[in-house]
C-alpha positions in Angstrom: -7.1 -40.6 -112.5 -8.5 -37.7 -110.5 -11.0 -35.2 -111.9 -8.3 -32.5 -112.1 -5.9 -34.7 -113.9 -8.6 -35.7 -116.5 -9.5 -32.1 -116.9 -5.9 -31.0 -117.4 -5.2 -33.9 -119.9 -8.3 -32.9 -121.9 -7.2 -29.3 -121.9 -3.7 -30.2 -123.1 -5.2 -32.3 -125.9 -7.5 -29.4 -127.0 -4.5 -27.1 -127.0 -2.4 -29.5 -129.0 -5.2 -29.9 -131.5 -5.5 -26.1 -131.8 -1.8 -25.9 -132.7 -2.1 -28.9 -135.1 -5.0 -27.2 -136.9 -2.7 -24.3 -137.6 0.1 -26.4 -139.1 2.2 -26.9 -136.0 3.8 -30.2 -135.1 3.8 -31.6 -131.5 7.4 -32.5 -130.6 6.7 -33.5 -127.0 3.7 -33.6 -124.7 4.1 -33.8 -121.0 7.9 -33.9 -121.2 9.3 -34.6 -117.8 12.6 -34.3 -116.1 13.7 -34.0 -112.5 13.0 -30.3 -112.4 9.4 -30.6 -113.6 7.2 -30.9 -116.7 6.6 -29.1 -120.0 3.0 -29.4 -121.1 3.6 -29.0 -124.9 6.7 -28.5 -127.0 5.8 -27.7 -130.6 7.4 -26.8 -133.9 5.9 -23.7 -135.6 8.0 -23.7 -138.7 11.6 -23.1 -137.5 10.3 -21.8 -134.1 10.2 -24.2 -131.1 7.3 -23.3 -128.9 7.2 -24.1 -125.2 3.5 -24.0 -124.3 2.1 -23.9 -120.8 -1.6 -25.0 -120.7 -3.9 -24.0 -117.9 -7.4 -25.6 -117.9 -10.1 -24.3 -115.7 -13.7 -25.4 -115.3 -14.5 -22.1 -113.5 -12.7 -18.9 -112.7 -13.6 -19.0 -109.1 -10.0 -19.2 -108.0 -8.7 -16.8 -110.6 -8.2 -16.9 -114.4 -6.1 -19.6 -116.0 -3.7 -17.0 -117.4 -3.2 -15.5 -114.0 -1.9 -18.9 -112.8 1.3 -18.4 -114.9 3.1 -16.3 -112.3 6.6 -14.9 -112.8 8.0 -17.8 -110.7 6.2 -20.3 -113.0 7.6 -18.5 -116.0 11.1 -18.8 -114.7 10.6 -22.5 -114.0 9.3 -23.0 -117.6 12.4 -21.2 -118.9 14.7 -23.5 -117.0 12.8 -26.6 -118.2 13.0 -25.3 -121.8 16.8 -25.0 -121.4 16.9 -28.6 -120.3 14.7 -29.7 -123.2 16.9 -27.8 -125.6 20.1 -29.4 -124.2 18.5 -32.8 -124.9 17.2 -31.8 -128.3 19.6 -29.4 -130.0 18.0 -26.6 -131.8 19.6 -23.5 -133.2 16.5 -21.5 -134.3 14.3 -19.1 -132.4 12.1 -20.2 -129.5 8.9 -18.8 -128.1 6.8 -19.2 -124.9 3.1 -19.4 -125.2 0.3 -19.8 -122.6 -3.0 -21.4 -123.4 -6.1 -21.0 -121.2 -8.7 -23.7 -121.8 -12.1 -23.0 -120.2 -15.7 -24.1 -120.9 -16.0 -20.9 -123.0 -13.1 -21.9 -125.3 -9.4 -21.6 -125.8 -7.4 -18.4 -125.4 -3.9 -18.5 -126.8 -1.3 -15.9 -125.8 1.7 -16.2 -128.1 5.1 -14.8 -126.9 3.5 -14.6 -123.5 6.8 -14.1 -121.7 
C-alpha cells in the first residue's frame, strides 16, 4: 500500500473514531460503486451522514477542506443518492467534511 493510501486510511479511521466517540454508528466505510466511493456513511440518531474525509500531512498543496470542490460535492451527492437507493432511508441526511492533519481533526457538519 502506498504512503498516500496508508495516510488516507489512517485519517478515515481517525474520523470514524471521532464520530463513534460522539455516539454515531458507522454504517459503511469506503463504500464503492461504479461511480466512485463514499469515505464514511454514519448514523447520527435518525440522520444519515455522508462524510468526506481529507487527510493531509502538510498544507503545501492547499488545505484539506479546500480539496472538496463544488464538483467533488456534486459527485458525493450522486454517490449518496446511489447509497440511499441501495439502503432505503426516509429520514434526514447530512453532508460533512472532515480534515485530518498532524494538528488534529476539523469537522464541518452540514458542509454542503
